[in-house]
C-alpha positions as CSV (number, residue, x, y, z in Angstrom):
1,M,17.1,-42.2,-42.1
2,S,18.2,-41.9,-45.8
3,N,16.2,-40.5,-48.3
4,C,13.4,-42.6,-49.2
5,A,13.8,-42.6,-53.0
6,G,17.9,-43.7,-53.7
7,F,16.7,-47.6,-53.5
8,Y,14.4,-47.3,-56.9
9,D,16.6,-44.2,-58.3
10,T,19.6,-46.2,-57.9
11,A,18.3,-49.1,-59.2
12,T,16.8,-47.0,-62.4
13,R,20.5,-46.1,-63.1
14,A,21.6,-49.8,-63.0
15,F,19.5,-50.8,-65.8
16,S,20.3,-47.7,-68.0
17,T,23.9,-48.4,-67.0
18,S,24.0,-52.0,-67.7
19,G,20.8,-52.2,-69.9
20,S,19.8,-49.5,-71.7
21,T,18.1,-45.7,-71.5
22,V,15.4,-47.4,-73.9
23,C,14.8,-50.8,-71.4
24,T,14.2,-48.0,-68.9
25,K,12.1,-46.1,-70.2
26,N,9.4,-49.1,-71.3
27,V,9.8,-50.5,-68.3
28,A,8.3,-47.2,-67.2
29,L,5.4,-47.7,-69.2
30,V,4.5,-51.1,-67.7
31,W,2.9,-50.1,-64.3
32,D,-0.1,-48.4,-66.2
33,S,-0.3,-50.4,-69.3
34,I,-0.9,-53.7,-66.8
35,R,-3.6,-51.6,-65.3
36,T,-4.9,-51.2,-68.4
37,V,-5.0,-54.3,-69.7
38,A,-6.6,-55.8,-65.8
39,K,-9.7,-53.7,-67.4
40,Q,-10.3,-55.9,-70.3
41,H,-12.3,-58.5,-70.2
42,S,-10.8,-61.2,-68.7
43,G,-7.6,-59.0,-68.2
44,H,-6.2,-60.8,-65.1
45,E,-6.6,-64.2,-66.6
46,L,-4.6,-62.9,-69.8
47,L,-2.3,-61.2,-67.4
48,R,-1.5,-64.5,-65.9
49,L,-1.2,-66.4,-68.7
50,M,1.6,-64.1,-69.8
51,F,3.5,-64.0,-67.0
52,Q,2.5,-67.9,-66.5
53,L,1.8,-67.4,-63.2
54,C,1.0,-70.3,-61.3
55,D,-2.5,-69.1,-59.5
56,P,-4.8,-67.0,-60.6
57,L,-5.0,-63.3,-60.3
58,P,-7.3,-61.7,-58.5
59,D,-5.7,-58.0,-58.3
60,E,-3.0,-56.8,-60.8
61,Q,-1.4,-55.0,-57.9
62,K,0.0,-58.0,-56.7
63,L,1.6,-58.5,-59.7
64,I,2.8,-54.4,-59.5
65,D,3.9,-55.4,-55.9
66,Y,6.0,-59.0,-57.5
67,L,7.6,-56.8,-60.4
68,I,8.7,-54.0,-58.6
69,D,10.4,-56.0,-56.0
70,F,12.1,-58.2,-58.8
71,L,13.6,-55.9,-60.5
72,G,15.2,-54.3,-57.8
73,T,16.6,-57.3,-57.0
74,L,17.6,-57.5,-60.6
75,A,19.9,-54.6,-60.1
76,M,21.1,-55.8,-56.8
77,V,22.6,-58.9,-58.0
78,N,23.8,-57.7,-61.3
79,Y,27.1,-59.7,-60.9
80,P,29.4,-59.9,-64.1
81,Y,29.3,-63.5,-63.6
82,E,26.4,-66.4,-62.9
83,A,25.5,-66.6,-59.2
84,S,23.3,-67.9,-56.9
85,F,23.3,-65.5,-54.3
86,I,19.4,-65.2,-55.1
87,G,18.2,-67.5,-57.5
88,T,20.5,-68.5,-60.6
89,F,21.1,-65.6,-62.9
90,P,22.7,-65.4,-66.2
91,P,26.0,-62.9,-66.2
92,E,24.7,-59.3,-66.3
93,P,20.9,-60.3,-65.9
94,V,20.2,-56.8,-66.2
95,K,21.8,-56.7,-69.4
96,Y,20.3,-59.7,-70.4
97,F,16.6,-58.9,-69.1
98,C,16.8,-55.7,-71.5
99,K,17.6,-57.5,-74.5
100,G,14.3,-57.2,-75.9
101,L,13.4,-53.9,-74.0
102,S,16.0,-51.9,-75.7
103,D,13.7,-50.6,-78.9
104,A,11.1,-48.5,-78.9
105,V,8.0,-50.4,-78.3
106,D,4.2,-48.8,-79.2
107,K,2.9,-46.6,-76.4
108,N,-0.3,-47.3,-77.6
109,V,-0.5,-50.7,-78.1
110,D,-0.5,-51.7,-73.8
111,V,-0.7,-55.7,-74.6
112,D,2.7,-55.4,-76.5
113,I,4.5,-53.5,-73.7
114,V,3.6,-56.0,-70.9
115,Q,4.1,-59.2,-73.1
116,R,7.6,-58.1,-74.1
117,V,8.2,-57.1,-69.8
118,A,7.0,-60.6,-69.1
119,T,9.0,-62.3,-71.4
120,A,12.0,-61.0,-69.8
121,V,10.9,-61.7,-66.7
122,R,10.2,-65.3,-67.6
123,S,13.7,-65.4,-69.4
124,L,15.3,-65.0,-65.9
125,T,13.0,-66.2,-63.6
126,N,13.6,-69.6,-65.7
127,Y,16.8,-69.5,-66.6
128,T,17.6,-72.6,-65.0
129,K,14.8,-74.3,-66.8
130,N,13.3,-75.9,-64.0
131,Q,10.3,-73.5,-63.4
132,S,7.2,-74.2,-64.5
133,C,5.5,-70.9,-63.5
134,I,5.6,-68.1,-61.5
135,S,4.5,-67.5,-58.0
136,L,3.4,-64.3,-56.3
137,E,3.6,-65.7,-52.6
138,G,6.6,-68.1,-52.6
139,D,9.6,-66.2,-51.5
140,L,13.3,-66.1,-53.8
141,P,15.1,-69.4,-54.1
142,G,17.7,-69.7,-51.8
143,L,16.8,-66.7,-49.9
144,D,14.4,-66.2,-47.2
145,A,12.5,-63.0,-47.2
146,K,10.7,-62.8,-44.6
147,A,13.5,-62.5,-42.5
148,W,14.8,-59.2,-43.9
149,T,11.4,-58.2,-44.1
150,L,11.7,-59.0,-40.5
151,Q,14.5,-57.3,-40.2
152,T,13.3,-53.7,-41.0
153,C,10.7,-54.0,-38.8
154,L,12.6,-55.0,-35.9
155,E,15.8,-52.9,-35.9
156,M,16.4,-51.8,-39.5
157,T,14.0,-49.2,-40.8
158,T,14.8,-48.8,-44.6
159,P,12.1,-46.2,-45.8
160,M,11.6,-47.1,-49.8
161,C,9.5,-44.1,-52.1
162,S,9.6,-43.4,-55.4
163,N,8.8,-40.1,-57.3
164,G,7.9,-42.3,-60.8
165,D,10.6,-39.7,-62.3
166,G,12.5,-43.4,-63.2
167,M,11.4,-46.8,-63.9
168,F,9.3,-47.6,-61.2
169,P,5.8,-46.1,-60.3
170,P,5.6,-43.7,-58.1
171,L,5.6,-45.1,-54.2
172,E,4.8,-43.1,-51.0
173,W,6.1,-44.3,-47.6
174,D,4.7,-43.7,-44.9
175,P,5.9,-44.6,-41.3
176,V,2.2,-45.6,-39.8
177,V,1.3,-47.4,-42.8
178,F,4.6,-49.4,-42.5
179,C,4.7,-49.7,-38.5
180,Q,1.0,-51.3,-39.2
181,S,2.0,-53.3,-41.8
182,C,4.9,-54.7,-39.8
183,F,2.4,-55.5,-36.4
184,D,0.2,-57.3,-39.3
185,K,2.7,-59.3,-40.1
186,F,5.0,-60.2,-37.3
187,A,3.1,-58.8,-34.4
188,V,5.8,-56.3,-33.7
189,R,6.5,-52.6,-33.6
190,P,9.3,-51.1,-35.5
191,R,11.6,-49.0,-33.6
192,L,12.6,-46.4,-36.4
193,N,15.1,-45.0,-34.5
194,W,17.0,-48.3,-33.3
195,S,20.2,-47.8,-36.3
196,A,20.7,-44.3,-35.3
197,V,21.3,-45.1,-31.3
198,E,22.9,-48.5,-31.6
199,F,25.0,-47.6,-34.8
200,W,24.8,-43.6,-34.3
201,G,23.2,-44.1,-38.1
202,K,25.6,-41.5,-40.0
203,N,26.3,-39.2,-37.0
204,I,30.2,-40.9,-37.4
205,K,32.5,-38.1,-37.2
206,T,34.7,-39.9,-34.5
207,A,34.8,-43.4,-35.9
208,T,37.6,-44.8,-37.1
209,N,39.4,-48.1,-38.4
210,I,36.0,-49.3,-40.8
211,V,36.0,-49.4,-44.3
212,F,32.9,-48.4,-46.3
213,S,32.7,-49.8,-50.1
214,N,29.6,-49.2,-52.2
215,G,29.1,-50.5,-55.8
216,D,27.6,-47.2,-57.2
217,L,25.3,-49.8,-59.1
218,D,23.6,-51.5,-55.7
219,P,20.2,-50.2,-55.0
220,W,21.8,-50.6,-51.1
221,S,24.5,-48.0,-52.0
222,A,21.5,-45.2,-51.0
223,F,21.7,-46.1,-47.1
224,G,25.3,-46.4,-47.4
225,V,28.4,-43.6,-46.5
226,L,29.5,-42.7,-50.0
227,T,31.6,-39.3,-48.9
228,D,34.8,-39.1,-46.7
229,D,33.8,-35.5,-45.6
230,Q,30.4,-38.1,-43.8
231,A,33.2,-40.2,-41.6
232,P,36.5,-38.6,-42.0
233,G,38.2,-40.7,-39.9
234,C,37.5,-43.9,-41.9
235,N,38.4,-44.9,-45.3
236,V,35.5,-44.2,-48.2
237,I,35.6,-46.9,-51.0
238,R,33.2,-46.3,-54.2
239,I,32.9,-48.8,-56.8
240,P,31.6,-47.4,-60.1
241,S,30.3,-50.7,-61.8
242,G,30.0,-52.6,-58.2
243,A,26.5,-54.4,-57.6
244,H,25.3,-55.4,-54.4
245,H,28.6,-57.0,-52.1
246,L,30.3,-57.5,-55.3
247,D,33.9,-56.8,-53.4
248,L,33.3,-59.3,-50.9
249,R,32.5,-61.5,-53.3
250,A,34.9,-64.8,-54.2
251,K,37.6,-63.9,-56.8
252,N,36.4,-64.4,-59.9
253,E,38.5,-64.0,-63.7
254,L,35.3,-61.5,-64.3
255,D,35.8,-58.8,-61.8
256,P,35.8,-55.7,-63.3
257,P,39.1,-53.7,-62.1
258,D,37.5,-51.1,-60.0
259,V,36.2,-54.3,-58.0
260,V,39.8,-55.7,-57.9
261,D,41.4,-52.7,-57.0
262,A,38.6,-52.3,-53.9
263,R,39.6,-55.8,-52.3
264,Q,43.5,-54.8,-52.8
265,R,42.6,-51.2,-50.9
266,E,40.6,-52.7,-48.4
267,L,43.4,-55.3,-47.3
268,Q,45.8,-52.6,-47.4
269,H,43.8,-50.5,-44.9
270,I,43.2,-53.7,-42.2
271,K,46.5,-54.5,-42.6
272,D,47.8,-50.4,-41.7
273,W,45.5,-51.0,-38.5
274,I,47.1,-54.1,-37.5
275,D,50.7,-52.4,-38.2
276,E,49.6,-49.1,-36.4
277,W,48.3,-51.2,-33.2
278,H,51.6,-52.5,-33.1
279,A,53.4,-49.8,-32.8
280,K,51.1,-48.4,-29.8
281,P,52.8,-48.4,-26.4
282,K,50.9,-51.3,-24.4
283,N,51.0,-49.8,-20.8
284,L,48.1,-46.9,-21.6
285,P,47.2,-45.5,-18.6
286,R,43.5,-47.2,-17.7
287,N,41.8,-43.7,-18.2
288,Q,43.2,-42.8,-21.4
289,M,41.9,-47.0,-22.3
290,N,39.0,-46.0,-21.7
291,V,38.0,-42.2,-22.9
292,D,36.5,-44.1,-26.6
293,V,34.0,-46.0,-24.6
294,L,33.2,-43.2,-22.3
295,Y,32.6,-41.0,-25.3
296,Y,30.4,-43.8,-26.9
297,S,28.2,-43.8,-23.7
298,K,27.8,-40.2,-23.3
299,L,26.3,-39.7,-26.9
300,R,24.2,-42.7,-26.7
301,N,22.4,-41.3,-23.5
302,D,22.3,-37.9,-25.2
303,A,20.9,-39.5,-27.9
304,K,17.6,-38.1,-28.9
305,F,14.7,-39.9,-30.2
306,F,12.2,-39.4,-33.2
């Protein structure tokens, strides 16, 4: 499996690049500030009012968990134009979020730090002016998040942690705790090695005719194939200004040049594969046609479980 710190490290870089370094430093302060405010008299109610939550806040950790997910999602959908992939957000939503957080705050005034972050969050959750409050329980608009969570519990386990050096708080990833959480939510037990067995993980040096494209500002790129030496028979495309699958979205006049270039390269690779196939003799001996299948079967049988 991949480095568990990669997702949040990349999300921090996206905020620093698209927003500002000051913004990431201010966000990094909010976690302790939320806990400090929560300890005050009527602190949970004050937090509810600042974030305009729909329901009473019994535990500040629920708010912290929501914000961690929200910021990760924001980095993921940081498109150069308005989009409704996960909710409706303005163009460059990370930059939009950081507008009020790009100048220094008084580290000793916890309420001010929390209020600034709350204002930034509300400006995006209610970008359409149709939301009267924030629900910490509901899925994001336009996406059934529970389906993705179930998939991580069944097939594509993605370990996620943070050492606290970026804008996110320290977060541990414990496979035992993760497995129990999956059972509590869905009554299933994860197969932590399923993707490594089914798709070979990153042991893909013999693979061919695959384009691995990743946006460098997409937190999920941390789990991707990023260098040619990982898959020498494939095509690795890095998109410096790319958010999540931006190259696979519909063409837009605001697409940055590196995204346009990535699409052209992807199309050319596919055309080359088709040309190569047409150029091959079609009457290959049966044993030569099956060599890849036999090799794949051998790798599956030799796979080690962990």
